[in-house]
VEXDREN-2710 file (C-alpha; in Angstrom, 1 decimal):
% VEXDREN-2710
k/r/px/py/pz
1/MET/108.6/69.6/137.1
2/SER/105.0/68.4/137.3
3/GLU/102.2/70.9/136.6
4/ASN/101.1/70.9/140.3
5/ALA/104.6/71.9/141.3
6/ILE/104.7/75.0/139.0
7/VAL/105.2/78.1/141.0
8/LYS/102.7/80.6/139.6
9/ARG/103.3/84.4/139.4
10/ASN/100.7/87.2/139.3
11/LYS/102.6/89.4/136.8
12/VAL/104.2/88.7/133.4
13/ILE/106.4/91.2/131.5
14/ILE/106.6/90.9/127.7
15/GLY/109.5/92.4/125.9
16/SER/108.9/94.1/122.5
17/ARG/110.5/96.3/119.9
18/LYS/109.0/99.8/119.8
19/SER/107.7/99.8/116.2
20/GLN/103.9/99.8/115.6
21/LEU/104.0/96.4/114.0
22/ALA/106.0/94.9/116.9
23/MET/103.6/96.4/119.4
24/LEU/100.6/95.1/117.6
25/GLN/102.1/91.6/117.7
26/SER/103.1/91.9/121.4
27/GLU/99.6/93.3/122.3
28/TRP/98.0/90.3/120.6
29/VAL/100.1/87.9/122.7
30/ARG/99.3/90.0/125.8
31/ASP/95.6/89.9/125.2
32/ARG/95.6/86.1/124.5
33/ILE/97.5/85.5/127.8
34/GLN/95.2/87.8/129.7
35/GLU/92.1/86.2/128.3
36/LEU/93.3/82.8/129.3
37/ASN/94.7/83.9/132.7
38/PRO/92.5/86.7/134.0
39/ASP/94.3/86.6/137.4
40/ILE/97.6/87.5/135.8
41/THR/98.7/91.1/135.1
42/VAL/100.5/91.3/131.8
43/GLU/102.7/94.3/130.9
44/ILE/104.8/95.2/127.8
45/LYS/108.3/96.7/128.1
46/THR/109.7/98.2/124.9
47/MET/113.2/98.8/123.5
48/ASP/115.0/99.4/120.3
49/THR/117.3/96.6/118.9
50/THR/120.4/96.9/116.8
51/GLY/118.3/96.3/113.7
52/ASP/116.0/99.2/114.7
53/LYS/118.9/101.7/115.4
54/VAL/121.1/101.1/112.3
55/LEU/119.0/102.1/109.4
56/ASP/121.6/103.3/106.9
57/VAL/123.2/99.9/106.4
58/SER/121.7/96.8/104.7
59/LEU/120.8/94.0/107.1
60/SER/123.3/91.6/105.4
61/LYS/126.2/94.0/106.0
62/ILE/125.4/94.6/109.7
63/GLY/125.7/90.9/110.4
64/ASP/123.2/88.2/111.2
65/LYS/123.5/87.5/114.9
66/GLY/120.1/88.4/116.3
67/LEU/119.8/91.9/114.9
68/PHE/116.2/92.2/116.1
69/THR/116.4/89.9/119.1
70/LYS/119.7/90.2/120.9
71/GLU/118.9/93.1/123.3
72/LEU/115.5/91.4/124.2
73/GLU/117.3/88.2/124.8
74/GLU/119.7/89.9/127.2
75/MET/116.7/91.3/129.1
76/MET/115.2/87.8/129.5
77/LEU/118.5/86.4/130.8
78/ASN/118.9/89.1/133.4
79/GLY/115.3/88.8/134.5
80/THR/114.0/92.2/133.3
81/ILE/111.3/90.5/131.1
82/ASP/109.7/87.1/131.1
83/LEU/109.3/86.5/127.4
84/ALA/109.8/88.3/124.1
85/VAL/107.6/88.4/121.0
86/HIS/109.3/88.4/117.6
87/SER/108.4/87.8/114.0
88/LEU/109.6/84.2/113.8
89/LYS/111.6/84.9/110.6
90/ASP/113.8/87.3/112.6
91/ILE/114.7/84.7/115.3
92/PRO/118.1/83.0/114.6
93/THR/117.9/79.2/114.5
94/LYS/120.5/78.9/117.2
95/LEU/119.4/80.6/120.4
96/PRO/121.6/81.7/123.3
97/ASP/122.2/79.3/126.1
98/GLY/119.4/79.5/128.7
99/LEU/116.7/80.5/126.1
100/LYS/114.2/78.6/124.0
101/LEU/111.4/79.1/121.6
102/GLY/108.4/78.6/123.8
103/ALA/105.6/79.0/121.2
104/ILE/105.0/79.4/117.5
105/THR/101.6/80.9/116.8
106/LYS/99.2/80.3/113.9
107/ARG/100.6/81.5/110.7
108/TYR/99.3/84.5/108.8
109/ASN/99.5/84.8/105.0
110/THR/103.1/84.0/104.1
111/SER/103.1/85.8/100.7
112/ASP/105.1/88.8/99.7
113/ALA/103.4/91.8/98.1
114/PHE/104.4/94.4/95.6
115/ILE/103.4/98.0/96.4
116/ALA/103.7/100.2/93.4
117/ASN/104.5/103.9/93.5
118/ALA/101.0/105.0/92.7
119/LYS/102.1/108.5/91.6
120/LYS/104.4/107.1/89.0
121/HIS/102.6/103.9/87.8
122/GLY/99.1/103.8/89.3
123/LYS/98.1/101.7/92.2
124/ASN/97.4/98.5/90.2
125/CYS/100.7/98.3/88.3
126/LYS/102.3/94.8/88.3
127/LEU/106.0/94.0/88.5
128/SER/105.9/92.7/85.0
129/GLU/104.5/96.0/83.7
130/LEU/107.3/98.2/85.1
131/PRO/109.7/99.7/82.6
132/LYS/113.3/98.5/82.2
133/GLY/115.5/99.9/85.0
134/ALA/112.6/100.6/87.4
135/MET/113.9/100.7/91.0
136/ILE/112.3/98.4/93.6
137/GLY/112.9/98.8/97.3
138/SER/113.6/95.7/99.4
139/SER/115.7/95.0/102.4
140/SER/115.6/91.2/101.8
141/LEU/118.3/89.4/99.7
142/ARG/115.9/86.5/99.4
143/ARG/113.3/88.6/97.7
144/VAL/115.8/90.5/95.5
145/ALA/117.5/87.3/94.3
146/GLN/114.2/85.6/93.3
147/LEU/112.8/88.7/91.7
148/LYS/116.0/89.3/89.7
149/LYS/115.6/85.8/88.5
150/ALA/112.0/86.4/87.4
151/TYR/112.3/90.1/86.3
152/PRO/115.9/90.7/85.2
153/HIS/114.8/94.1/83.7
154/LEU/114.3/95.6/87.2
155/GLN/116.8/97.2/89.6
156/PHE/116.7/96.9/93.4
157/LYS/117.8/99.2/96.2
158/ASP/117.8/98.7/100.0
159/ILE/114.9/100.2/101.9
160/ARG/115.0/100.1/105.7
161/GLY/112.8/101.2/108.6
162/ASN/109.4/100.3/110.0
163/LEU/106.4/100.0/107.6
164/ASN/105.4/103.6/108.1
165/THR/108.9/104.8/107.3
166/ARG/109.1/102.7/104.2
167/PHE/105.9/104.1/102.9
168/LYS/107.2/107.6/103.4
169/LYS/110.4/106.7/101.5
170/LEU/108.4/105.2/98.7
171/GLU/106.3/108.4/98.3
172/ASP/109.4/110.7/98.4
173/ASP/110.3/111.2/94.8
174/SER/113.9/112.0/95.7
175/ASN/114.5/108.4/96.7
176/GLY/113.7/107.1/93.2
177/TYR/111.6/104.1/94.1
178/ASP/109.1/102.8/91.6
179/GLY/107.7/100.3/94.2
180/MET/108.7/98.1/97.1
181/ILE/108.3/94.6/98.4
182/LEU/106.8/93.9/101.8
183/ALA/105.4/90.8/103.7
184/VAL/101.6/90.5/103.4
185/ALA/101.4/89.4/107.1
186/GLY/102.7/92.7/108.3
187/LEU/100.4/94.7/106.0
188/GLU/97.4/92.7/107.3
189/ARG/98.3/93.3/110.9
190/MET/98.7/97.0/110.2
191/GLU/95.5/97.1/108.1
192/LEU/97.4/98.4/105.1
193/THR/96.4/95.8/102.5
194/ASP/94.6/98.4/100.4
195/HIS/98.1/99.6/99.3
196/ILE/98.9/96.2/97.8
197/SER/99.3/96.3/94.0
198/GLU/100.1/92.6/93.5
199/ILE/100.4/89.4/95.6
200/ILE/103.6/87.7/94.4
201/PRO/102.9/84.0/93.8
202/ASP/105.0/81.2/95.3
203/SER/106.0/80.3/91.8
204/ILE/107.9/83.6/91.6
205/SER/109.1/84.1/95.2
206/LEU/109.2/81.5/97.9
207/TYR/108.9/83.0/101.4
208/ALA/111.4/83.3/104.3
209/VAL/111.8/80.6/106.9
210/GLY/109.2/81.2/109.6
211/GLN/107.5/84.0/107.7
212/GLY/103.9/84.7/108.8
213/SER/104.2/83.3/112.4
214/LEU/105.1/84.9/115.7
215/GLY/107.8/83.3/117.8
216/ILE/107.7/83.7/121.5
217/GLU/111.0/83.3/123.2
218/CYS/111.4/82.6/126.9
219/LYS/113.8/81.2/129.5
220/ASP/114.6/77.5/129.3
221/GLY/113.3/75.9/132.5
222/ASP/110.7/78.6/133.3
223/ASP/107.8/76.1/133.6
224/PHE/105.3/78.8/134.6
225/ILE/105.9/80.9/131.5
226/GLN/105.8/77.8/129.3
227/SER/102.5/76.8/130.9
228/ILE/100.8/80.0/129.9
229/LEU/102.4/79.9/126.4
230/ASN/101.3/76.3/125.6
231/PRO/97.7/77.3/124.6
232/LEU/99.2/79.7/122.0
233/ILE/101.1/77.0/120.2
234/HIS/99.6/76.1/116.8
235/ARG/100.7/72.6/116.0
236/GLU/100.3/72.7/112.2
237/SER/102.3/76.0/112.0
238/MET/104.9/74.7/114.5
239/TYR/105.5/71.6/112.3
240/CYS/106.0/73.7/109.2
241/CYS/108.1/76.4/110.8
242/GLU/110.3/74.0/112.8
243/ALA/110.9/72.0/109.7
244/GLU/112.0/75.1/107.9
245/ARG/114.2/76.2/110.8
246/SER/115.8/72.8/110.9
247/MET/116.7/73.1/107.3
248/LEU/118.1/76.6/107.7
249/ARG/120.1/75.5/110.7
250/ASP/121.8/72.7/108.8
251/LEU/122.5/74.9/105.8
252/GLU/124.1/77.3/108.2
253/GLY/122.2/80.1/106.6
254/GLY/121.1/83.2/108.6
255/CYS/117.9/85.1/108.6
256/HIS/119.0/87.4/105.8
257/VAL/120.4/85.1/103.1
258/PRO/118.8/84.1/99.8
259/ILE/117.0/81.0/100.9
260/GLY/113.3/80.6/100.2
261/VAL/110.8/77.9/101.3
262/VAL/107.2/76.9/100.9
263/THR/105.9/74.3/103.4
264/LYS/102.5/72.6/103.3
265/LEU/100.8/70.3/105.7
266/HIS/98.5/67.8/104.0
267/ASN/95.8/65.7/105.7
268/ASN/95.5/63.0/103.1
269/ASN/92.5/61.4/104.9
270/SER/90.3/64.4/104.9
271/ASN/87.9/65.8/102.3
272/ASN/88.4/69.2/103.8
273/ASN/92.1/69.8/104.0
274/ASN/92.2/72.4/106.7
275/ASN/95.7/71.5/107.7
276/ASN/97.2/72.8/104.5
277/ASN/99.6/75.4/105.8
278/ASN/100.1/77.1/102.5
279/SER/100.3/80.8/103.1
280/ASN/97.6/82.1/100.8
281/ASN/94.8/80.7/103.0
282/ASN/96.0/81.8/106.4
283/SER/95.2/85.5/106.6
284/ASN/93.3/87.3/109.3
285/ASN/94.2/84.9/112.1
286/ASN/94.6/87.6/114.7
287/ASN/90.9/87.1/115.7
288/ASN/91.5/83.6/117.1
289/ASN/93.0/82.7/120.4
290/GLY/95.8/80.7/119.0
291/ASN/94.6/77.6/120.8
292/ASN/92.0/76.2/118.4
293/ASN/94.5/73.8/116.8
294/ASN/94.3/70.1/116.7
295/ASN/97.2/69.0/118.9
296/GLN/97.3/65.5/117.5
297/SER/98.8/64.5/114.1
298/ASN/97.6/61.4/112.3
299/ASP/99.2/58.7/110.3
300/ASP/97.8/60.1/107.0
301/GLU/99.2/63.6/107.6
302/THR/102.2/64.6/105.5
303/LEU/104.5/67.6/105.3
304/GLU/105.7/68.9/101.9
305/ILE/108.7/71.2/101.8
306/ASN/109.9/73.1/98.7
307/ALA/113.1/75.1/99.0
308/ILE/115.5/77.2/96.9
309/VAL/119.0/78.6/97.5
310/LEU/120.1/81.4/95.2
311/ASN/123.1/83.6/94.5
312/LEU/122.7/87.4/94.9
313/ASP/121.6/88.1/91.3
314/GLY/119.4/85.0/90.9
315/THR/121.5/83.6/88.0
316/LYS/122.5/80.5/90.0
317/TYR/120.0/78.5/92.1
318/ILE/119.4/75.1/93.5
319/GLU/115.9/73.7/94.3
320/SER/114.7/70.7/96.3
321/LYS/111.5/69.1/97.4
322/ILE/110.6/66.5/100.1
323/ILE/107.4/64.9/101.4
324/GLY/107.2/62.8/104.5
325/PRO/105.3/62.1/107.7
326/SER/104.4/65.3/109.5
327/ASN/105.6/64.1/112.9
328/GLN/109.1/63.8/111.5
329/TYR/109.2/67.5/110.7
330/ILE/112.7/68.1/112.2
331/GLN/114.2/65.2/110.2
332/LEU/112.4/66.3/107.0
333/GLY/114.1/69.7/107.4
334/LYS/117.5/68.1/107.9
335/SER/116.9/65.8/104.9
336/ILE/116.1/68.6/102.5
337/ALA/119.0/70.6/103.8
338/GLN/121.3/67.7/103.0
339/ASP/119.9/67.3/99.5
340/LEU/120.5/71.0/98.9
341/ILE/124.1/70.6/100.2
342/ASN/124.6/67.6/98.0
343/LYS/123.5/69.7/95.0
344/GLY/126.0/72.5/95.8
345/SER/124.2/75.0/98.1
346/LYS/127.3/75.5/100.2
347/ASP/129.1/76.9/97.2
348/ILE/126.4/79.4/96.5
349/LEU/126.2/80.5/100.1
350/SER/130.0/80.8/100.5
351/GLU/129.9/83.0/97.4
352/PHE/127.4/85.2/99.3
353/ILE/129.5/85.3/102.4
354/LYS/132.5/86.4/100.4
355/LYS/130.6/89.3/98.9
END
C-alpha cells in the first residue's frame, strides 16, 4: 500500500505490562509518537502476563513461549490494542502469525550489574571479593552460567519479581542474598544506578540477545501503525539486534537459555566511530526521539558478533566470532549460529532441555 493510501486513525492504544519499568518504557514510546503526531491521541492499556503472575517458579521451568508477551499479542490480534512495547530480550524470535516486530529502538547500556547487599558487604563490594558460598540472586540462566564460570566460589538462587520487589527481597535477611544481578538498562530507566556495586564487563558476562533495546510489536499489514513506528527505528541497533535474533532463531534457543552475545557496529571509514553499538557507550538514550539515526549503511561499515553457549554450571562452553558487512546482518547471525552448531552447541542446549 502506498503512503498516500494509508488510512489514518486519530487514536492509538499501546499495550503494556503493569510493572513500573514496563510503564516507563511504554510511556517513552507514547511520548515519542505523540510528539511526532500531535493530532493522534495515544493511550496505554495495561495487563499482567504469565511471567508477571507466576513468581514462585523459575522462568526456565515455566516454559519459553512468550512469558511476557503472549497475552499482549492476543490483545493485538483481537483488536483491543494497536501495538505492544516490550523489552526486546523478552520477545521470542518466532512471532505468532499476523504479528511482526515493527520497530527496534536505540539501545541502552547492554551491560549487567552486580548489586551487593550493602548491609552485609558494603555498597562497593565486588563479586570477586565475596566469600566462598555467598548467595547471588539472578533469574537468568545466561548470567548464572557465565558467572559460575568466572566465579566458581559463588552460589546462585532464583530471584523473581519487578525491580522494586527484587530490591526488597535482597534487603530481607531471611532470603539469604549477598547480592543480585540486574540489567543496567532497567536500572538506568528507573534511576536506580546509585545501587550498582559493579558493572560486569563483557569479558565476564556477554549480554542477552536484544538486551538494552525496546521491541515494538504490531499487526502485520497495519500500514498506519507501521508508519508512525518508522521514525522510532534505530538502524544501527536494529542491525545488531536482528543479527542476534537471527542467530538465536537458528540455534533454536529461547529467551531464557544460557546464550550470550556482544555485537558491535564498526564504521571503518570514520575517525569518530559513533556507530559502535557496544553497550557500554549507549546509556541515557531516553532523551532522544529515537529518530536521530543514520538510515543508510555504507560499504565500510562492518558488524562484529561474539557469542557463547554454555551449560548450566558454566563448565562447558562454545564460543564463536564473526565479522562481515553490516547490511548482511541476518546472514551474519545465521552464519555464527551454524559455526556454533558445528562446534557442538546443540549438544549443550539439549543437555539444558533435559534438565
